[in-house]
N, C-alpha and C positions, 0 to 999 in steps of 0.2 A: 671518700677514697683514702686509702690508708698511706702513711709516708713509707716509701720504699727503704728509706734508711733504717727504719725499725728492723727489718729483717737481716740486717749485716751481723755477722757474728762477732762476738766479742772475745778478748783475750784476758790473761790474768792481770795485765796492767789496768784494764778497765774495771775489773772485779775489784782489785786492791783500792783503786780510786773510789769507788762506790762504798766500799767498806768504811774508808776513811771519812766520807761525807756522812754516811750513817752514824758514824761515832760522834760527829759534831752535832747531829740532831739529838742524840741521846744525852750529850753534855749540856745541850740548851735545854733539856727537859721536854722536847716535844714527842718522844716517845720513852717507854720505860724499858727495863732490861729484858723483859720477856719478849716484848715486841722486837727489840734488837736482836734477840736470839733467832726469832723466827724469820725475820727480814734478812739477816746476815747469812742464814742457811740458804735462802732462796737465791742470795746474791752469788754464792759460791757455785750454785748449779745452774746459773743463767747463762744461756747459749748466745741470746741475741740481745740487741740494744733495746728492743721492745720490752723484752722480759725484764731487763734492768729497770727500765724507765718506770715500769708499772709499780715497782716498789716504791717509787717516790711520788706518786700521783697526789697524795694528800699532804705533802711536806712543802714548805717554802724553800727559797733558795738558801743554801747552796744545793745545787743538783750536779749528778756527773756530767762532765764535759767530754764530748767526743770530737775527734778530729776529723776534718771532711774526709770522705771516702775517696781514695786514690783509684783513678781508672786503671784496669789491668791492661789494656792496651792503648798506646797513643793513637790518635787519629792519624791517618796517612796525610801527608803534606802533598797537596797536588801542585804539578808545575803549571805555570799559567798556560792556556790553551792558545796555540798559534793558529791564526785563521787559515793559512794555507794548509794545514794538516786535514781538514775535514774534505777537501777538494781533491786530495792526492789519491785516495782509494778509488773513487769513481773515474778518475782520469786514466789512472793504470789499467783499471778493468776494461775500460772502452779501447785503450790502446792495445791491450794484449788481445781482445776480440778482432780487431781490425787486422792485427799482423796474423793471428790464426787463420782467419777468413782468407787473407792474401796469399798464404803458403798453401792452403787446402784446396781452395777455389770451387768449394761445394758447399752451399749453405745448409744442406742436410747435415753436416757433421755435428752442428750444434744439437741436433735431436741425440746425440750420443750421450750427452751429459744426464738427462732425465732418464734415460733407458738404463744406464749404469746404476743410478740411484735406486730405480725400481728393481733390478735384479739384486742389488746388494740387499735390500730390505727384505726381499722374499728369501734370500739365503740365509740372512740373520733369523729370520722368523721359523725357519725349519730347524734351527740348531737348539732352539729353546725346548 
């Protein structure tokens, strides 16, 4: 599996650093002037870290160094869950049902909810 950081795009700062490191390799005699010219041309057109690092695969250190990628969005901070919050919704739902039944005094009124949902679904289906 390939390293996902190899697909991160690079900028002029990274290209300049790579050219400087390549110059050090040429000064040490590891590459000749023609190879320096070829690799430096490829460095100036490199778009990702992977393309840049491929030019240094056969050379020892030093190599271009990259900073760790910064996440674009911070992870949301979650407040600690309170135990009573999980019980509030069902309790309120049951209380509303009891109050509604107490005022209407007809259990068939609860059939109105699915009937409205069915009619709403059919009406939305015809509009399309």
